[in-house]
Every structure is written in structure tokens, then in C-alpha cells.
C-alpha positions as CSV (number, residue, x, y, z in Angstrom):
1,M,-15.5,-59.4,-3.5
2,I,-16.7,-59.5,-7.1
3,L,-18.7,-62.6,-6.4
4,I,-20.4,-60.9,-3.5
5,R,-21.1,-57.8,-5.5
6,N,-22.6,-59.9,-8.4
7,L,-24.7,-61.9,-6.0
8,A,-26.0,-58.7,-4.4
9,I,-26.9,-57.3,-7.8
10,A,-28.6,-60.5,-8.8
11,L,-30.6,-60.6,-5.6
12,A,-31.5,-56.9,-6.0
13,L,-32.7,-57.5,-9.6
14,A,-34.7,-60.6,-8.5
15,A,-36.3,-58.7,-5.7
16,A,-37.1,-55.8,-7.9
17,A,-38.6,-58.1,-10.5
18,S,-40.7,-59.9,-7.9
19,Q,-41.9,-56.7,-6.3
20,G,-42.6,-55.1,-9.7
21,H,-44.5,-58.2,-10.9
22,A,-46.6,-58.4,-7.8
23,Q,-47.3,-54.6,-7.8
24,D,-48.2,-54.7,-11.5
25,R,-50.7,-57.6,-10.8
26,N,-52.2,-55.8,-7.9
27,Q,-52.3,-52.3,-9.3
28,G,-52.0,-52.7,-13.1
29,A,-49.5,-49.8,-13.3
30,A,-45.8,-49.7,-14.0
31,R,-43.5,-48.9,-11.1
32,T,-41.6,-45.7,-11.2
33,D,-38.7,-44.2,-9.2
34,E,-38.8,-41.0,-7.1
35,N,-38.6,-38.9,-10.3
36,G,-41.5,-40.7,-12.0
37,Q,-39.2,-42.6,-14.4
38,P,-40.2,-46.2,-15.1
39,L,-38.1,-48.8,-13.3
40,L,-36.5,-51.6,-15.1
41,Q,-38.3,-54.8,-14.5
42,V,-36.6,-58.2,-15.0
43,V,-39.0,-61.0,-15.8
44,V,-37.6,-64.5,-16.0
45,R,-39.6,-66.9,-18.0
46,P,-38.8,-70.6,-17.9
47,D,-37.4,-71.9,-21.1
48,A,-39.8,-74.3,-22.7
49,G,-37.0,-76.6,-23.9
50,T,-35.2,-76.9,-20.6
51,A,-36.9,-80.1,-19.6
52,Q,-36.1,-81.7,-22.9
53,R,-32.5,-80.5,-22.9
54,T,-32.0,-81.8,-19.3
55,E,-33.3,-85.2,-20.3
56,L,-31.0,-85.2,-23.4
57,A,-28.1,-84.0,-21.1
58,T,-28.6,-86.9,-18.7
59,R,-28.5,-89.3,-21.6
60,L,-25.4,-87.6,-23.0
61,I,-23.5,-87.7,-19.7
62,R,-24.3,-91.4,-19.2
63,L,-23.2,-92.2,-22.8
64,S,-20.0,-90.1,-22.6
65,A,-18.9,-91.6,-19.3
66,G,-18.8,-95.0,-20.9
67,P,-20.8,-98.2,-20.3
68,N,-18.5,-99.4,-17.6
69,F,-18.0,-96.1,-15.7
70,Q,-19.0,-97.6,-12.3
71,K,-17.0,-100.8,-12.8
72,D,-13.9,-98.8,-14.0
73,M,-14.1,-96.5,-10.9
74,E,-14.5,-99.5,-8.5
75,A,-11.6,-101.2,-10.2
76,L,-9.5,-98.1,-9.8
77,I,-10.3,-97.9,-6.1
78,T,-9.6,-101.6,-5.6
79,A,-6.3,-101.3,-7.4
80,Q,-5.3,-98.4,-5.2
81,L,-6.4,-100.2,-2.0
82,N,-4.4,-103.3,-3.1
83,Q,-1.2,-101.2,-3.2
84,L,-1.6,-100.4,0.5
85,E,0.7,-102.4,2.7
86,G,1.0,-102.1,6.4
87,S,-0.5,-103.1,9.7
88,A,-3.6,-105.0,10.5
89,Q,-5.3,-101.6,11.0
90,H,-4.5,-100.7,7.4
91,R,-5.9,-104.0,6.2
92,R,-9.1,-103.4,8.2
93,E,-9.4,-99.9,6.7
94,A,-8.9,-101.2,3.2
95,D,-11.5,-104.0,3.8
96,W,-13.9,-101.3,5.0
97,M,-13.3,-99.2,1.9
98,R,-13.8,-102.2,-0.4
99,A,-17.1,-103.0,1.3
100,N,-18.4,-99.4,1.4
101,A,-16.8,-97.4,-1.4
102,P,-18.8,-99.0,-4.3
103,R,-22.2,-98.1,-2.7
104,M,-21.0,-94.6,-1.9
105,L,-19.5,-94.2,-5.3
106,T,-22.9,-95.1,-6.9
107,A,-24.7,-92.5,-4.8
108,M,-22.1,-89.8,-5.6
109,T,-22.3,-90.6,-9.3
110,E,-26.1,-90.2,-9.3
111,R,-25.8,-86.9,-7.4
112,M,-23.2,-85.7,-9.8
113,L,-25.3,-86.6,-12.8
114,A,-28.3,-84.8,-11.3
115,D,-26.1,-81.7,-10.7
116,L,-24.5,-81.7,-14.1
117,A,-27.5,-82.3,-16.3
118,P,-29.1,-78.9,-15.8
119,R,-25.7,-77.3,-16.5
120,Y,-25.3,-79.1,-19.7
121,A,-28.9,-78.2,-20.6
122,A,-28.1,-74.5,-20.0
123,I,-25.0,-74.5,-22.1
124,Y,-25.9,-76.8,-25.1
125,T,-28.8,-76.4,-27.5
126,T,-31.1,-79.4,-28.3
127,E,-29.3,-79.8,-31.6
128,E,-25.9,-79.8,-30.0
129,L,-27.0,-82.4,-27.4
130,E,-28.5,-84.6,-30.0
131,A,-25.4,-84.4,-32.1
132,Q,-23.2,-85.5,-29.2
133,I,-25.6,-88.3,-28.3
134,A,-25.5,-89.5,-31.9
135,F,-21.7,-89.5,-31.7
136,F,-21.5,-91.4,-28.4
137,D,-24.1,-93.8,-29.7
138,S,-21.9,-94.7,-32.7
139,P,-19.3,-97.5,-32.6
140,I,-16.4,-95.0,-32.5
141,G,-18.1,-92.9,-29.8
142,R,-18.6,-96.0,-27.6
143,R,-14.9,-96.9,-28.0
144,I,-13.9,-93.3,-27.0
145,S,-16.3,-93.2,-24.1
146,T,-14.8,-96.5,-22.7
147,K,-11.5,-94.6,-22.3
148,S,-13.0,-91.7,-20.5
149,V,-12.1,-92.8,-16.9
150,Q,-8.5,-93.6,-18.0
151,L,-8.2,-90.2,-19.7
152,G,-9.9,-88.4,-16.7
153,M,-7.3,-89.9,-14.3
154,A,-4.4,-89.0,-16.5
155,S,-5.8,-85.5,-17.0
156,Q,-6.2,-85.1,-13.2
157,E,-2.6,-86.2,-12.6
158,V,-1.3,-83.7,-15.1
159,M,-3.5,-80.9,-13.8
160,T,-2.5,-81.6,-10.2
161,D,1.2,-81.7,-11.0
162,S,0.9,-78.4,-13.1
163,L,-1.0,-76.7,-10.3
164,Q,1.5,-77.7,-7.7
165,S,4.4,-76.5,-9.8
166,F,2.6,-73.2,-10.4
167,V,1.8,-72.6,-6.7
168,T,5.4,-73.5,-5.7
169,E,6.8,-71.1,-8.3
170,L,4.4,-68.4,-7.5
171,A,5.0,-68.6,-3.7
172,T,8.8,-68.7,-4.3
173,K,8.8,-65.6,-6.4
174,Y,6.3,-63.8,-4.2
175,C,8.4,-64.5,-1.1
176,A,11.5,-63.4,-2.9
177,Q,9.8,-60.1,-3.6
178,F,8.1,-59.8,-0.2
179,D,9.2,-61.0,3.2
180,C,6.8,-63.9,3.8
181,E,8.3,-64.9,7.1
182,T,7.7,-61.4,8.5
183,T,4.2,-61.2,7.1
184,A,3.4,-64.7,8.5
185,G,4.8,-63.7,11.9
186,Q,2.8,-60.5,12.0
187,A,-0.4,-62.3,11.0
188,A,0.2,-64.9,13.7
189,A,0.9,-62.2,16.3
190,K,-2.4,-60.4,15.7
191,P,-5.2,-61.4,18.1
192,Q,-8.2,-63.0,16.4
193,R,-11.6,-61.5,16.9
194,R,-14.3,-63.8,18.3
């Protein structure tokens, strides 16, 4: 609900800014409301340093992921596939994954990099990006970045376990307070609109 409200406000402000800007260009006069009061106009100007920060962010992401990010991820996938035992069908599926996952992983990594770089650029200043790059370009920074995949996997495991424990505890306590079976039965009994 809050997200929808914020989105609506943002769209309204953007529309007002666009209309106001177009009207000002056309008429040379400020827009006013029905009482003659000047309307707020939002003008978004591109940040001159965005392109430079995005370029720095791309470099930072590549450095901080480590020099062997792709190889490490491929090795992780291969190790997991090698643990699979089973029928001939499972072996065919594992073979297919070995043949296709690396190419798909490369494409996903490039998309992720393209999506992350502007976010880094919006959060960090040029000075902050340059400082991080200098760190990851140093010998100790390179050693740390080589461990990023291993740390990422360990972090993901801890976060997944913690989230599962939280959801289980929350659901248990919620259902102890409220009758979840009755609520679920009532929801299932309601006809769905089409």
C-alpha cells in the first residue's frame, strides 16, 4: 500500500514537473492553482558526475567480486552437480547443466553488473568509489576479493537458515494467538472472483 502511494506521488510529481516545464516553455509564465498560488515545480537535472561514477562503479564491482568470480561460480555449480546421484535421467540433467550453466551464468553476471553499477553510482561519491577501487587494487584487497564467493555462499546459508527460523517461529506464535486452520478454511471456502 505504501509502495503504491509513493509511486503515485512520484508519478504525480513527475507529471506536474513535465506539464509545468512544457507550459513554462510555451507561455513563459509560472503555473498557479485555482487560487492563483504558484505551484511547486520539480525539475530533475542529470548529475554531471553520474557517467563517471557509473564507470567507476563497474570497475569496483568487477574488482570486489574477485579475479576468478566466473570460475569460482562455475566450480561451485559443478561441485553441486557432482553430488547428485541417481538415475540416468538425473545424469542427463546434470550433463545439460554442465554444458549450459556457464554460458547462462556469464550472461546473468553481465546483466547483474549492468543493473548494479547505476545503484552504486547513486549511493557512492566519486571519492568513495575511487577509495574502494584503490583498496581492491591493492594486494590485500585482491586477497580479500578472491574470498568473496566463498563468503557470499556462507552468508547466504546463514541468512536462509535465520529467515527460515524466523518465519517458523512467527507462524507458530501467530497461529497460537489466532486460529490459522479456521482462517485458512474460510479463505479456501470463499469463491474467487474472475
